[in-house]
C-alpha positions in Angstrom: -38.8 -19.6 -65.1 -40.8 -21.9 -62.9 -37.7 -24.0 -62.1 -35.8 -20.8 -61.3 -38.5 -19.7 -58.8 -38.3 -23.1 -57.1 -34.5 -22.9 -56.9 -34.4 -19.4 -55.3 -36.1 -20.3 -52.0 -34.2 -23.6 -51.9 -30.9 -21.7 -52.2 -32.0 -19.3 -49.5 -32.9 -22.2 -47.2 -29.4 -23.7 -47.7 -27.7 -20.4 -46.9 -29.6 -20.2 -43.7 -28.2 -23.6 -42.7 -24.6 -22.5 -42.9 -22.8 -23.3 -39.6 -21.6 -20.4 -37.6 -17.9 -19.7 -37.7 -15.7 -21.4 -35.1 -14.7 -19.4 -32.1 -11.4 -17.4 -32.4 -8.5 -19.3 -30.8 -6.5 -17.8 -27.9 -3.2 -16.2 -28.8 0.1 -17.5 -27.3 0.6 -14.1 -25.5 -2.9 -14.0 -24.1 -2.6 -17.6 -22.9 0.8 -17.0 -21.4 0.1 -13.7 -19.6 -3.3 -14.9 -18.2 -1.6 -18.0 -16.8 1.2 -16.1 -15.1 -0.8 -13.1 -13.8 -4.0 -14.9 -12.9 -6.8 -13.5 -15.1 -9.2 -14.9 -17.6 -7.9 -15.2 -21.2 -9.8 -13.3 -23.9 -10.4 -13.9 -27.6 -10.3 -11.7 -30.6 -9.2 -8.1 -31.4 -9.2 -6.8 -27.9 -8.0 -3.2 -27.6 -8.6 -2.6 -23.9 -10.0 -4.6 -21.0 -10.5 -4.7 -17.3 -11.4 -7.6 -15.0 -12.6 -6.7 -11.4 -13.0 -9.3 -8.7 -15.7 -8.3 -6.2 -16.3 -10.1 -2.9 -19.5 -10.9 -1.1 -19.5 -7.5 0.7 -19.3 -5.7 -2.6 -15.7 -4.7 -2.1 -13.1 -4.9 -4.8 -10.5 -7.7 -4.0 -8.5 -7.6 -7.2 -8.3 -5.7 -10.5 -6.5 -6.3 -13.8 -6.5 -3.9 -16.7 -4.6 -3.8 -20.0 -4.2 -2.0 -23.3 -3.3 -4.1 -26.3 -1.8 -3.6 -29.7 -3.5 -4.8 -32.9 -0.9 -7.5 -33.0 -2.1 -8.9 -29.7 0.8 -7.6 -27.4 0.1 -6.2 -24.0 1.3 -2.6 -24.3 0.3 -1.8 -20.8 -0.7 -4.2 -18.0 -1.9 -3.1 -14.6 -2.2 -5.5 -11.7 -3.9 -4.5 -8.4 -4.3 -6.9 -5.5 -6.5 -4.6 -3.5 -7.0 -7.1 -0.6 -3.3 -7.2 0.0 -2.6 -3.6 -0.9 -0.1 -4.4 -3.6 0.2 -3.9 -7.4 2.3 -3.0 -10.4 1.9 -1.4 -13.8 4.0 -2.7 -16.6 4.7 -1.0 -20.0 6.2 -2.6 -23.0 9.4 -1.0 -24.2 11.2 -2.9 -27.0 12.2 -6.3 -25.6 11.3 -5.5 -21.9 8.4 -4.7 -19.7 9.2 -1.8 -17.5 7.8 -0.7 -14.1 5.6 2.3 -15.2 6.8 4.3 -12.1 10.5 3.5 -11.7 11.2 2.4 -15.4 13.0 -0.6 -13.9 13.2 -3.6 -16.3 10.9 -6.2 -14.8 10.4 -8.7 -17.6 12.3 -9.7 -20.8 10.3 -10.8 -23.8 10.9 -13.2 -26.7 9.4 -13.6 -30.2 6.7 -11.0 -30.8 6.0 -10.1 -27.2 5.9 -13.3 -25.2 7.3 -13.8 -21.7 11.0 -14.8 -21.7 12.6 -14.0 -18.3 11.9 -12.7 -14.9 15.4 -11.7 -13.9 14.7 -10.8 -10.3 13.4 -14.4 -9.6 15.9 -16.1 -12.0 12.9 -17.5 -13.9 12.9 -18.1 -17.6 10.1 -19.4 -19.9 10.4 -21.8 -22.8 8.0 -21.8 -25.8 7.0 -24.3 -28.5 7.1 -23.7 -32.2 3.6 -22.0 -32.0 4.8 -19.5 -29.4 3.0 -21.0 -26.4 4.8 -21.2 -23.1 5.4 -24.9 -22.3 7.8 -24.7 -19.4 9.6 -22.4 -17.0 12.7 -23.0 -15.0 14.0 -21.1 -12.0 16.6 -21.4 -9.3 14.5 -23.9 -7.3 11.3 -24.4 -9.3 10.2 -26.0 -12.6 6.8 -25.5 -14.2 5.0 -27.3 -17.0 2.0 -25.8 -18.8 -0.9 -27.4 -20.7 -3.5 -26.1 -23.2 -6.3 -27.4 -25.3 -6.4 -27.3 -29.1 -7.7 -23.7 -29.0 -4.9 -22.4 -26.8 -7.0 -22.3 -23.7 -4.8 -22.8 -20.6 -5.7 -26.1 -18.8 -3.4 -25.6 -15.9 0.2 -26.1 -14.8 2.4 -28.2 -12.6 4.9 -26.4 -10.4 7.6 -28.4 -8.6 10.1 -27.1 -6.0 12.1 -29.4 -3.7 9.6 -31.7 -2.0 6.5 -29.8 -3.1 4.4 -30.3 -6.1 1.5 -27.9 -6.9 -0.9 -29.0 -9.7 -3.5 -26.7 -11.1 -6.2 -28.4 -13.2 -8.8 -26.5 -15.2 -11.7 -28.2 -17.0 -13.6 -25.8 -19.2 -17.2 -26.2 -20.5 -17.7 -28.6 -23.4 -19.3 -25.7 -25.2 -16.4 -24.2 -27.2 -17.9 -20.7 -26.9 -18.1 -20.8 -23.1 -14.5 -21.5 -22.0 -14.8 -19.3 -18.9 -17.4 -21.7 -17.5 -15.0 -24.0 -15.8 -14.2 -26.1 -12.7 -10.7 -26.1 -11.3 -8.8 -27.7 -8.5 -5.3 -27.0 -7.0 -3.6 -29.9 -5.4 -0.5 -29.8 -3.2 1.3 -33.1 -3.2 -1.9 -34.6 -4.5 -4.0 -33.2 -1.7 -6.8 -30.7 -2.7 -6.2 -27.1 -1.5 -8.7 -25.1 -3.4 -11.6 -25.8 -5.8 -13.2 -23.3 -8.1 -16.4 -23.2 -10.2 -17.2 -20.3 -12.5 -20.2 -19.5 -14.8 -20.4 -16.5 -17.1 -22.5 -14.4 -19.5 -20.8 -13.7 -22.9 -20.6 -11.1 -25.6 -20.6 -11.7 -29.4 -16.8 -12.3 -29.3 -17.3 -15.2 -26.9 -15.7 -13.2 -24.1 -17.2 -12.9 -20.6 -19.1 -9.8 -19.6 -19.8 -11.0 -16.0 -19.1 -14.1 -14.1 -20.0 -15.8 -10.8 -17.1 -17.5 -9.1 -17.2 -19.9 -6.1 -14.0 -20.7 -4.3 -13.8 -23.5 -1.8 -10.8 -23.6 0.6 -10.4 -27.3 1.3 -7.3 -26.8 3.4 -9.7 -25.5 6.2 -11.7 -27.8 8.4 -14.6 -27.6 7.7 -14.1 -26.3 4.1 -14.8 -22.6 3.6 -16.8 -21.3 0.6 -16.4 -17.8 -0.8 -18.5 -16.2 -3.5 -17.2 -13.6 -5.9 -18.5 -11.6 -8.9 -16.2 -10.7 -11.8 -17.0 -7.6 -13.8 -15.5 -7.0 -17.2 -15.1 -4.1 -19.5 -14.0 -4.6 -23.1 -13.1 -2.5 -26.2 -12.3 -4.0 -29.5 -10.5 -2.9 -32.7 
């Protein structure tokens, strides 16, 4: 009995030392859509989300919202560039994303619900055996994409005629804080824009709010702009 009493607290101590589960990886669809439509990728069983970019004056500059299936497909995706008074709402219908207002076929999908083709631009995407977009080819442009081992987008290289645009993203070394990153865009190897973002996170390792600093290095002197990003999230 005495040996048993000694073992019980020891077992409890060992149980308390279990390492936390590794963060959930990013799905190919989340990685692909976030890269193409310029929003932060999210982890886990997301049902609905919104991301709102607010400028220094407290005015909304951009907003992205989506409804997702349990399988991780974007059932509805709404993109609003408020600053430039433009936007579109896309709805998934079989193998296409339709304009929610006109029902025009905007995007063709491949696999489960990954991007395949943007017919209006003559652009098509290629995927690897895991479903991640690795390349895109258009009439006058070629794009290469990169990810880390969790599927987080690390940037892309776009080439068209004599121009080469390279986007490089370096996330935090903390695997649970991928949205804490620094990034740079280079045109023909000359810096155009730099970005630095830091965030607060929820229990799914997704951001709930972020501070974003953009530096326009094409201006002389360079111009800094501060933004706040606000998120809403619902999970299955």
